[in-house]
C-alpha positions in Angstrom: 0.0 0.0 0.0 2.9 2.4 0.8 4.4 1.9 -2.6 1.0 2.7 -4.3 0.7 5.9 -2.3 4.3 6.8 -3.2 3.6 6.4 -6.9 0.4 8.3 -6.7 2.1 11.1 -4.8 5.1 11.1 -7.2 2.8 11.4 -10.2 0.6 14.2 -8.7 3.2 16.3 -6.9 6.4 18.1 -7.6 8.8 15.6 -6.0 12.5 15.5 -6.9 13.3 12.9 -9.5 15.2 10.7 -7.1 11.9 9.7 -5.4 10.5 7.1 -7.7 9.2 3.6 -7.6 12.8 2.3 -8.1 13.8 3.8 -4.8 10.9 2.5 -2.6 11.6 0.0 0.1 13.0 -3.1 -1.6 12.1 -1.7 -5.0 8.6 -3.1 -4.8 7.1 0.0 -6.5 8.5 -1.2 -9.8 5.9 -4.1 -9.8 3.2 -1.4 -9.9 4.5 -0.2 -13.2 4.2 -3.6 -14.9 1.5 -4.1 -17.4 -0.9 -7.0 -17.5 0.7 -8.0 -20.8 4.0 -8.4 -18.9 2.6 -11.1 -16.7 -0.3 -12.7 -18.5 -0.3 -16.2 -20.0 -1.3 -16.6 -23.6 -1.9 -19.3 -26.3 -1.3 -22.9 -25.3 -0.3 -21.8 -21.7 -4.0 -21.1 -20.9 -5.9 -24.0 -19.4 -9.1 -24.1 -21.5 -12.2 -26.2 -21.0 -15.7 -26.1 -22.5 -18.9 -25.5 -20.6 -19.7 -29.2 -20.8 -16.4 -30.4 -19.4 -16.8 -32.3 -16.1 -15.4 -31.0 -12.9 -13.0 -33.9 -12.7 -11.6 -33.3 -16.2 -11.5 -29.6 -15.4 -9.3 -30.3 -12.4 -6.9 -32.4 -14.6 -6.6 -29.5 -17.0 -6.1 -27.0 -14.2 -3.4 -29.2 -12.6 -1.5 -29.5 -15.9 -1.8 -25.7 -16.5 -0.4 -25.0 -13.0 -2.3 -21.7 -12.7 -5.0 -22.7 -10.3 -7.7 -21.8 -12.8 -9.3 -22.9 -16.1 -10.9 -20.6 -18.7 -14.3 -21.8 -19.7 -15.3 -21.3 -23.3 -18.6 -21.7 -25.1 -19.3 -23.5 -28.4 -18.3 -20.4 -30.3 -14.9 -20.3 -28.6 -15.8 -17.2 -26.6 -15.2 -16.7 -22.9 -18.1 -18.1 -20.8 -16.4 -18.0 -17.4 -13.5 -18.9 -15.2 -13.3 -21.9 -12.9 -10.8 -21.5 -10.0 -9.4 -23.4 -7.1 -11.6 -21.2 -4.9 -14.7 -22.4 -6.8 -13.7 -26.0 -6.1 -13.2 -25.2 -2.5 -16.6 -23.5 -2.2 -18.2 -26.5 -4.0 -16.6 -28.9 -1.6 -17.8 -26.9 1.4 -21.4 -26.9 0.1 -21.5 -30.5 -0.9 -22.0 -33.0 1.9 -19.8 -36.0 1.4 -18.0 -34.3 -1.5 -16.0 -36.6 -3.6 -14.2 -36.0 -6.9 -15.3 -39.5 -8.0 -18.9 -38.3 -7.8 -18.4 -36.1 -10.9 -17.2 -38.9 -13.2 -19.6 -39.2 -15.9 
């Protein structure tokens, strides 16, 4: 939070040039200047599943992708949603006697 405030102050006030994100504690402010494109995964690195994919198969795709998420696409190949590790956790909390085997189909 301190780094974000430092950057906002730097951009909106007349601070000397030496006060910049590069000089924040541990240089953490530099991460705030990254763009999404610097960090995002693209192409074959994105775990994709269709809307009709079972939860079990989705978990396999998620594990292979090692991102903790799967992008769900519709029949036209457009984004329909995102399934995350958190979604699985909430599903298991809701379901009594939850078992992965239950979703095999």
